Steps between C-alpha positions, in 0.01 A plus 500: 500500500856535634755637253874472511706802405882481450615832646765633742433505874487877500138589430465205261648710224700346215864601500700582182867462452748686291675282241875452528677750267644347189849623596485382857701181435193281533402285204240701299248315284252759370253238392445408863415850623140541619347810638120494492247289680335271423777343300545159336467173688748240380446134585829302484405134443744207525428241235675239723651490841835671520429725206614800703169688523567632850842639417371654175198659676723659767762610244241680288327660797818607680648651189176690426469625855856644475406733215124549540340796669184289569493216752586149376373178664618141458282232653459127492205277561629307800573132489758270642828638360489867613753568227422873445545590868825306515638676195379841611643454853187644661166359624171684488265505804238310300496326161261569214299188581489581874362852426233353268412230757436770759265672255316172459458476873373855526790604715654847480820540313711800590859618504779468252496161323839502328857495618751745356754329284829623352473772239167612650293216358192395709502125570181315581629148577552287807612165623371157390126449513319173473143550628420869427232541237260770374225541247569617150281802554697619800833440329387702196387783728839519670680487164275768354580737787874418465473584128329833571762607749816409313682622190608141440387179662700176439344172606700176550231249411705187524396224259123560514460199727270668749174700471675816637743480214214485250344806658824687468522409133144621450585837659807559282518748213813337365640139532867386491529122447839385632699185428849375477655523154547123455333252253338309790359810665375636167314172436340507846407865458333424174280235670393752764429783251305265270242485784479878537311698235701807381409788718344831403791673686858544390718193559877464517701178481807530726761223462777480763833405346732319745823314451684450174241294313354641179137617554239351257440835328274363217278317741477792732426742215221268369346479846513879536346546150209264597425723798550820291756599766847650471780258603742642757821314589625584850826375656480308825587747776510258786371593850391856568503505884787699651627631166495855363229561242743640246715192523205271441322701231797613285540172304126494450454869404417428130240242597353736765476780246313272263257394776453858601422596142214248487339578840545882454293512186 
């Protein structure tokens, strides 16, 4: 049976990176420093469209890659929006689902699968996809190998609307549910989470605060309590493409530290 291995091109060996020194001028968030493989697999799930899952996934992964000695991967599950690749500013040779599809077909899969993003993060994401599909077994095999080869793997799983997104959720060791910090978004998020049994893995509820409106803190706290999940409020950071990591991450550093504290346990 063909097996995928996430490695460098040179002898298929995994590379390691030195973290950025704390005094280098780069934003340093110790909770997001990962050094050993296999490391955590974080699924970032949008509880509605526009919840900011792609931006949050990239922000976590890029910040971690900047200060981790082990390799960090961020990947999405394909689909029509291609948001992760657009935010990262790079496109991988193949997407996660394309690799899994080739495994289903019995075709060989070789070479480097990711593109190198800013801050050293490995990006496994491509352009819009409408017809590419793969079996759950093949997807889980690719995700297992990605897990084994990385100190942190962050998966942008969209809104769980496609089988590939469900496979990514199943492969995760940690889950971050994301939503806008508004009354309407909280109500819609509750409807979604009522259909999902609390997981046996750590969960985080990440609410994105945008504009000047007052977030519904009581409702958000109640929702987090029902999931036995810490509530993390994160400011809206806008688009990521073309901006320096420190500029994007600095207003969110408290939230990123809290997220890192959960997934680093």
